[in-house]
TIRO-2110 file (N, C-alpha, C; in Angstrom, 1 decimal):
// TIRO-2110
69.5, 45.5, -45.7, N, 1, A
70.4, 46.6, -45.8, CA, 1, A
69.9, 47.5, -47.0, C, 1, A
69.6, 48.7, -46.7, N, 2, A
69.1, 49.6, -47.8, CA, 2, A
70.3, 50.5, -48.1, C, 2, A
70.4, 50.9, -49.3, N, 3, A
71.4, 51.8, -49.7, CA, 3, A
71.0, 52.7, -50.9, C, 3, A
71.7, 53.8, -51.1, N, 4, A
71.5, 54.6, -52.3, CA, 4, A
72.7, 55.5, -52.5, C, 4, A
72.8, 55.9, -53.8, N, 5, A
73.8, 56.9, -54.1, CA, 5, A
73.4, 58.3, -53.7, C, 5, A
74.1, 58.9, -52.8, N, 6, A
73.7, 60.3, -52.3, CA, 6, A
74.4, 61.4, -53.1, C, 6, A
75.5, 61.1, -53.7, N, 7, A
76.2, 62.0, -54.6, CA, 7, A
76.8, 61.2, -55.7, C, 7, A
77.5, 61.8, -56.6, N, 8, A
78.2, 61.1, -57.7, CA, 8, A
79.4, 60.3, -57.2, C, 8, A
79.8, 60.6, -55.9, N, 9, A
81.0, 59.8, -55.4, CA, 9, A
80.7, 59.2, -54.0, C, 9, A
79.4, 59.2, -53.5, N, 10, A
79.2, 58.7, -52.2, CA, 10, A
77.9, 57.8, -52.2, C, 10, A
78.1, 56.7, -51.3, N, 11, A
77.0, 55.8, -51.1, CA, 11, A
76.6, 55.9, -49.6, C, 11, A
75.3, 55.8, -49.4, N, 12, A
74.8, 55.8, -48.0, CA, 12, A
74.1, 54.5, -47.8, C, 12, A
74.4, 53.8, -46.7, N, 13, A
73.8, 52.5, -46.4, CA, 13, A
73.2, 52.6, -45.0, C, 13, A
72.1, 51.9, -44.9, N, 14, A
71.4, 51.8, -43.6, CA, 14, A
71.4, 50.3, -43.2, C, 14, A
72.2, 50.0, -42.1, N, 15, A
72.4, 48.7, -41.6, CA, 15, A
71.7, 48.6, -40.3, C, 15, A
70.8, 47.6, -40.1, N, 16, A
70.1, 47.4, -38.9, CA, 16, A
71.0, 47.1, -37.7, C, 16, A
70.9, 47.8, -36.7, N, 17, A
71.7, 47.7, -35.5, CA, 17, A
71.5, 46.3, -34.8, C, 17, A
70.4, 45.7, -34.9, N, 18, A
70.1, 44.4, -34.2, CA, 18, A
70.9, 43.3, -34.9, C, 18, A
71.4, 43.5, -36.1, N, 19, A
72.1, 42.5, -36.9, CA, 19, A
73.6, 42.4, -36.5, C, 19, A
74.2, 43.6, -36.2, N, 20, A
75.7, 43.7, -36.0, CA, 20, A
76.0, 44.5, -34.8, C, 20, A
77.0, 44.0, -34.1, N, 21, A
77.6, 44.8, -33.0, CA, 21, A
78.3, 46.0, -33.6, C, 21, A
78.4, 47.0, -32.8, N, 22, A
79.1, 48.2, -33.3, CA, 22, A
80.6, 47.9, -33.6, C, 22, A
81.2, 47.0, -32.8, N, 23, A
82.6, 46.7, -33.0, CA, 23, A
82.8, 45.9, -34.4, C, 23, A
81.8, 45.1, -34.8, N, 24, A
81.8, 44.4, -36.1, CA, 24, A
81.8, 45.5, -37.2, C, 24, A
80.9, 46.5, -37.1, N, 25, A
80.8, 47.5, -38.1, CA, 25, A
82.1, 48.2, -38.3, C, 25, A
82.7, 48.6, -37.2, N, 26, A
84.0, 49.4, -37.3, CA, 26, A
85.2, 48.5, -37.7, C, 26, A
85.2, 47.3, -37.3, N, 27, A
86.3, 46.4, -37.8, CA, 27, A
86.2, 46.2, -39.3, C, 27, A
85.0, 46.0, -39.7, N, 28, A
84.8, 45.8, -41.2, CA, 28, A
85.1, 47.1, -42.0, C, 28, A
84.6, 48.2, -41.5, N, 29, A
84.8, 49.4, -42.3, CA, 29, A
86.2, 50.0, -42.2, C, 29, A
87.0, 49.5, -41.3, N, 30, A
88.4, 50.0, -41.2, CA, 30, A
89.1, 49.7, -42.5, C, 30, A
88.8, 48.6, -43.2, N, 31, A
89.5, 48.2, -44.4, CA, 31, A
89.0, 49.0, -45.6, C, 31, A
88.0, 49.8, -45.5, N, 32, A
87.5, 50.6, -46.6, CA, 32, A
88.1, 52.0, -46.5, C, 32, A
88.9, 52.3, -45.5, N, 33, A
89.4, 53.7, -45.3, CA, 33, A
90.4, 54.1, -46.3, C, 33, A
91.1, 53.2, -47.0, N, 34, A
92.0, 53.5, -48.0, CA, 34, A
91.4, 54.1, -49.3, C, 34, A
90.3, 53.6, -49.7, N, 35, A
89.6, 54.0, -50.9, CA, 35, A
88.5, 55.0, -50.7, C, 35, A
87.9, 55.0, -49.4, N, 36, A
86.8, 55.8, -49.1, CA, 36, A
86.9, 56.6, -47.8, C, 36, A
86.3, 57.7, -47.8, N, 37, A
86.1, 58.4, -46.5, CA, 37, A
84.9, 57.8, -45.9, C, 37, A
85.1, 57.3, -44.7, N, 38, A
84.0, 56.5, -44.1, CA, 38, A
83.4, 57.3, -42.9, C, 38, A
82.1, 57.3, -42.9, N, 39, A
81.4, 58.0, -41.8, CA, 39, A
80.3, 57.0, -41.3, C, 39, A
80.2, 56.9, -40.0, N, 40, A
79.2, 56.1, -39.3, CA, 40, A
78.5, 56.9, -38.3, C, 40, A
77.2, 56.8, -38.4, N, 41, A
76.4, 57.4, -37.3, CA, 41, A
75.2, 56.5, -37.0, C, 41, A
74.6, 56.8, -35.9, N, 42, A
73.5, 55.9, -35.5, CA, 42, A
72.2, 56.8, -35.5, C, 42, A
71.2, 56.3, -36.2, N, 43, A
69.9, 57.0, -36.3, CA, 43, A
68.9, 55.9, -36.1, C, 43, A
68.2, 56.1, -35.0, N, 44, A
67.1, 55.1, -34.5, CA, 44, A
67.7, 53.7, -34.5, C, 44, A
67.2, 52.7, -35.2, N, 45, A
67.7, 51.4, -35.1, CA, 45, A
68.7, 51.0, -36.2, C, 45, A
69.3, 52.1, -36.8, N, 46, A
70.2, 51.8, -38.0, CA, 46, A
71.6, 52.4, -37.7, C, 46, A
72.6, 51.7, -38.2, N, 47, A
73.9, 52.4, -38.5, CA, 47, A
73.8, 53.0, -39.8, C, 47, A
74.0, 54.3, -39.9, N, 48, A
74.0, 55.0, -41.2, CA, 48, A
75.5, 55.1, -41.6, C, 48, A
75.8, 54.5, -42.7, N, 49, A
77.2, 54.4, -43.2, CA, 49, A
77.3, 55.2, -44.5, C, 49, A
78.3, 56.1, -44.5, N, 50, A
78.5, 56.8, -45.8, CA, 50, A
79.9, 56.5, -46.2, C, 50, A
80.0, 56.0, -47.5, N, 51, A
81.3, 55.8, -48.1, CA, 51, A
81.5, 56.7, -49.3, C, 51, A
82.4, 57.6, -49.1, N, 52, A
82.7, 58.6, -50.2, CA, 52, A
84.0, 58.3, -50.8, C, 52, A
84.0, 58.1, -52.1, N, 53, A
85.2, 57.8, -52.8, CA, 53, A
86.3, 58.9, -52.7, C, 53, A
87.5, 58.5, -52.4, N, 54, A
88.6, 59.5, -52.2, CA, 54, A
89.0, 60.1, -53.6, C, 54, A
88.8, 59.3, -54.6, N, 55, A
89.1, 59.8, -56.0, CA, 55, A
88.0, 59.2, -56.9, C, 55, A
87.6, 60.0, -57.9, N, 56, A
86.7, 59.5, -58.9, CA, 56, A
85.3, 59.5, -58.4, C, 56, A
84.5, 58.9, -59.3, N, 57, A
83.0, 58.8, -59.1, CA, 57, A
82.6, 57.4, -58.8, C, 57, A
81.4, 57.3, -58.4, N, 58, A
80.8, 55.9, -58.1, CA, 58, A
79.5, 55.9, -58.9, C, 58, A
79.4, 55.0, -59.9, N, 59, A
78.1, 54.9, -60.6, CA, 59, A
77.3, 53.7, -60.0, C, 59, A
76.2, 53.5, -60.6, N, 60, A
75.3, 52.4, -60.1, CA, 60, A
75.9, 51.1, -60.0, C, 60, A
76.6, 50.7, -61.1, N, 61, A
77.2, 49.4, -61.1, CA, 61, A
78.3, 49.2, -60.1, C, 61, A
79.2, 50.3, -59.9, N, 62, A
80.2, 50.2, -58.9, CA, 62, A
79.6, 50.2, -57.5, C, 62, A
78.5, 50.9, -57.3, N, 63, A
77.9, 51.0, -56.0, CA, 63, A
77.4, 49.6, -55.7, C, 63, A
76.8, 48.9, -56.6, N, 64, A
76.3, 47.5, -56.4, CA, 64, A
77.4, 46.6, -56.0, C, 64, A
78.6, 46.7, -56.6, N, 65, A
79.8, 45.9, -56.3, CA, 65, A
80.3, 46.2, -54.9, C, 65, A
80.3, 47.5, -54.5, N, 66, A
80.7, 47.9, -53.2, CA, 66, A
79.8, 47.4, -52.1, C, 66, A
78.5, 47.5, -52.4, N, 67, A
77.5, 47.0, -51.4, CA, 67, A
77.6, 45.5, -51.2, C, 67, A
77.8, 44.8, -52.3, N, 68, A
77.9, 43.3, -52.3, CA, 68, A
79.1, 42.9, -51.4, C, 68, A
80.2, 43.6, -51.7, N, 69, A
81.5, 43.4, -50.9, CA, 69, A
81.3, 43.7, -49.5, C, 69, A
80.6, 44.8, -49.2, N, 70, A
80.4, 45.2, -47.8, CA, 70, A
79.5, 44.1, -47.1, C, 70, A
78.5, 43.6, -47.7, N, 71, A
77.6, 42.6, -47.1, CA, 71, A
78.5, 41.3, -46.8, C, 71, A
79.3, 40.9, -47.7, N, 72, A
80.2, 39.8, -47.5, CA, 72, A
81.1, 40.0, -46.3, C, 72, A
81.7, 41.2, -46.3, N, 73, A
82.7, 41.5, -45.3, CA, 73, A
82.0, 41.6, -43.9, C, 73, A
80.8, 42.1, -43.8, N, 74, A
80.1, 42.2, -42.6, CA, 74, A
79.8, 40.8, -42.0, C, 74, A
79.4, 39.9, -42.9, N, 75, A
79.2, 38.5, -42.5, CA, 75, A
80.5, 37.9, -42.0, C, 75, A
81.6, 38.1, -42.7, N, 76, A
82.9, 37.6, -42.3, CA, 76, A
83.2, 38.1, -40.9, C, 76, A
83.1, 39.4, -40.6, N, 77, A
83.5, 39.9, -39.3, CA, 77, A
82.5, 39.5, -38.2, C, 77, A
81.3, 39.3, -38.6, N, 78, A
80.3, 38.9, -37.6, CA, 78, A
80.6, 37.4, -37.2, C, 78, A
81.0, 36.6, -38.2, N, 79, A
81.4, 35.2, -37.9, CA, 79, A
82.6, 35.1, -37.0, C, 79, A
83.6, 36.0, -37.3, N, 80, A
84.8, 36.1, -36.5, CA, 80, A
84.4, 36.4, -35.1, C, 80, A
83.5, 37.4, -34.9, N, 81, A
83.1, 37.7, -33.5, CA, 81, A
82.4, 36.6, -32.8, C, 81, A
81.5, 35.9, -33.5, N, 82, A
80.8, 34.8, -32.9, CA, 82, A
81.8, 33.7, -32.5, C, 82, A
82.8, 33.4, -33.3, N, 83, A
83.8, 32.4, -33.0, CA, 83, A
84.6, 32.8, -31.8, C, 83, A
85.0, 34.1, -31.8, N, 84, A
85.8, 34.6, -30.7, CA, 84, A
85.0, 34.5, -29.4, C, 84, A
83.7, 34.9, -29.4, N, 85, A
82.8, 34.8, -28.2, CA, 85, A
82.7, 33.3, -27.8, C, 85, A
82.6, 32.4, -28.7, N, 86, A
82.4, 31.0, -28.3, CA, 86, A
83.6, 30.3, -27.8, C, 86, A
84.8, 30.8, -28.2, N, 87, A
86.0, 30.2, -27.8, CA, 87, A
86.8, 31.0, -26.8, C, 87, A
86.3, 32.1, -26.3, N, 88, A
87.0, 32.9, -25.4, CA, 88, A
87.4, 32.2, -24.1, C, 88, A
86.5, 31.4, -23.6, N, 89, A
86.9, 30.7, -22.3, CA, 89, A
88.0, 29.7, -22.6, C, 89, A
88.0, 29.0, -23.7, N, 90, A
89.0, 28.0, -24.0, CA, 90, A
90.3, 28.7, -24.2, C, 90, A
90.3, 29.9, -24.8, N, 91, A
91.6, 30.6, -25.0, CA, 91, A
92.2, 31.1, -23.7, C, 91, A
91.3, 31.5, -22.8, N, 92, A
91.8, 31.9, -21.5, CA, 92, A
92.4, 30.8, -20.7, C, 92, A
91.8, 29.6, -20.8, N, 93, A
92.4, 28.4, -20.1, CA, 93, A
93.7, 28.1, -20.7, C, 93, A
93.8, 28.0, -22.0, N, 94, A
95.1, 27.7, -22.7, CA, 94, A
96.2, 28.7, -22.3, C, 94, A
95.8, 29.9, -22.3, N, 95, A
96.8, 31.0, -21.9, CA, 95, A
97.3, 30.8, -20.5, C, 95, A
96.3, 30.6, -19.6, N, 96, A
96.7, 30.4, -18.2, CA, 96, A
97.6, 29.2, -18.0, C, 96, A
97.2, 28.1, -18.7, N, 97, A
98.1, 26.9, -18.6, CA, 97, A
99.5, 27.1, -19.2, C, 97, A
99.5, 27.9, -20.3, N, 98, A
100.8, 28.1, -20.9, CA, 98, A
101.8, 28.9, -20.0, C, 98, A
101.2, 29.7, -19.2, N, 99, A
102.1, 30.5, -18.3, CA, 99, A
102.2, 30.0, -16.9, C, 99, A
101.7, 28.8, -16.6, N, 100, A
101.7, 28.2, -15.3, CA, 100, A
102.9, 27.3, -15.3, C, 100, A
103.6, 27.3, -14.1, N, 101, A
104.8, 26.4, -14.0, CA, 101, A
104.2, 24.9, -14.1, C, 101, A
105.0, 24.1, -14.7, N, 102, A
104.5, 22.7, -15.0, CA, 102, A
104.1, 22.0, -13.7, C, 102, A
104.9, 22.2, -12.6, N, 103, A
104.6, 21.5, -11.4, CA, 103, A
103.3, 22.0, -10.7, C, 103, A
102.8, 23.2, -11.2, N, 104, A
101.6, 23.7, -10.6, CA, 104, A
100.3, 23.3, -11.4, C, 104, A
100.5, 22.6, -12.5, N, 105, A
99.3, 22.2, -13.3, CA, 105, A
98.5, 21.2, -12.4, C, 105, A
97.2, 21.4, -12.4, N, 106, A
96.3, 20.6, -11.7, CA, 106, A
95.8, 19.4, -12.4, C, 106, A
96.1, 19.3, -13.7, N, 107, A
95.7, 18.2, -14.5, CA, 107, A
96.8, 17.7, -15.4, C, 107, A
97.0, 16.4, -15.2, N, 108, A
98.0, 15.7, -16.1, CA, 108, A
97.3, 14.7, -16.9, C, 108, A
97.6, 14.8, -18.3, N, 109, A
96.9, 13.8, -19.1, CA, 109, A
97.3, 12.4, -18.8, C, 109, A
96.3, 11.5, -19.0, N, 110, A
96.6, 10.1, -18.7, CA, 110, A
97.6, 9.5, -19.8, C, 110, A
98.3, 8.5, -19.4, N, 111, A
99.2, 7.8, -20.3, CA, 111, A
100.5, 8.5, -20.5, C, 111, A
101.2, 8.1, -21.5, N, 112, A
102.5, 8.6, -21.8, CA, 112, A
102.6, 9.0, -23.3, C, 112, A
103.6, 9.7, -23.6, N, 113, A
103.8, 10.1, -25.0, CA, 113, A
104.1, 8.9, -25.9, C, 113, A
104.8, 7.9, -25.3, N, 114, A
105.1, 6.7, -26.2, CA, 114, A
103.8, 6.0, -26.5, C, 114, A
102.8, 6.0, -25.6, N, 115, A
101.5, 5.3, -25.9, CA, 115, A
100.8, 6.0, -27.0, C, 115, A
100.9, 7.3, -27.0, N, 116, A
100.3, 8.1, -28.1, CA, 116, A
101.0, 7.8, -29.4, C, 116, A
102.3, 7.8, -29.4, N, 117, A
103.0, 7.6, -30.7, CA, 117, A
102.8, 6.2, -31.2, C, 117, A
102.6, 5.2, -30.4, N, 118, A
102.4, 3.8, -30.8, CA, 118, A
101.0, 3.6, -31.4, C, 118, A
100.0, 4.5, -30.9, N, 119, A
98.6, 4.3, -31.4, CA, 119, A
98.3, 5.2, -32.7, C, 119, A
99.3, 5.9, -33.2, N, 120, A
99.0, 6.7, -34.3, CA, 120, A
98.9, 5.9, -35.6, C, 120, A
END
């Protein structure tokens, strides 16, 4: 990720599109909207993100802190997306089972509840 201060109150970041889905970028940046005016555009293989402080200035030290936080947040949201993708089928099955009448279930676990309680 490359970045630079474009004005005294704005940072521009270039994030490679191959690293993050667009939904991950927007979910992450949503939380920055309180303190910054957020702009996202796509140029070639990059998301070009501009964060402009709503109040005050951004110096080099503050910019480094913001960029470090954004990197961490992007990893967080990408991890959430990976987990969601990997567990989507399981979630669909659980939801389907939860809303199915009990007599319609095609699978009944072996044993009884008392067997489980005795083996704990």
